N, C-alpha and C positions, 0 to 999 in steps of 0.2 A: 504494499500497497504507499501510495507518494502521496504528503500535503506538501500543497506551496500556498505561500503566504504572500502579501504585495509588503515592500518593504518601504516607512515610512523615516523621517529624521524624528528625533526624539524630542519632543514628546508625542508626538504623534503615532498613533498604531492602528491595528487593523480590526474589526469588529467583528462578528460574524452578525448577517444580518436575519438572521434569522428563516432562509429558505434554503432548499437544497442540502448539498453533502456538506460537511465541513470540512472535506478533504480539496475544494475546490477553491481559489484562485475569486471566484467569479461572485461569491458568497458573501465577499468581505467588502467592507465600508472603512474610511477612512474615520479617525475616531482622535476627536481631541480631548484627553481629559480635562475634567474639572480644575481651574487654578484653583490655589491653598490661600486663601484670604492670609493677607499682610500680617504677623504675629503680633504686630504690635499696635493693630486696631484695636482690641479688646481686651477688657481689665478681666481678672479673675481671681478667686478666692485665695490662691498661694502663691501669689505673686511677687506677696515680698521675700517670701521663701529661693527665689532664683533671682534674686537683682543685685545689684551692688552694694555692700555697704552691713552686710550680715555677717557678715566673717570674723570669728575671734582668734587667733592664737594664741595660749597661754604656755609660760612656763617657770621653773621654780626658779628663783633668786633668790639667795640667804634665804633657802627654806622656805620660802613666801609663794606663793601662786601669782605671780603676774600675767594680765592679758592686756594684749593691745590692739584693737583699738579698744579703749574705755568706756566709749561711750558710743553705742551704736543702735538703730532702730529696737533691737530688745532691750536693753538697757534703759535707753531715754524715759522720762517721767512726765506724764503730762500736768 
């Protein structure tokens, strides 16, 4: 059995049109997948966990735990 498909430049591809044999090129049409919305176009609940400024690095200095930066969005008091 031999199958053939049309070749399109990325991101376009071939999609079966629902008629005839899936082995024949004539039964496929060009297809452009939907585009992904801009990642920054919407706000979401966990956004602050993946944004800049939440990282804290700690180390022991003279037997005490010292963290930098001292003030982050997690330590700020309202």
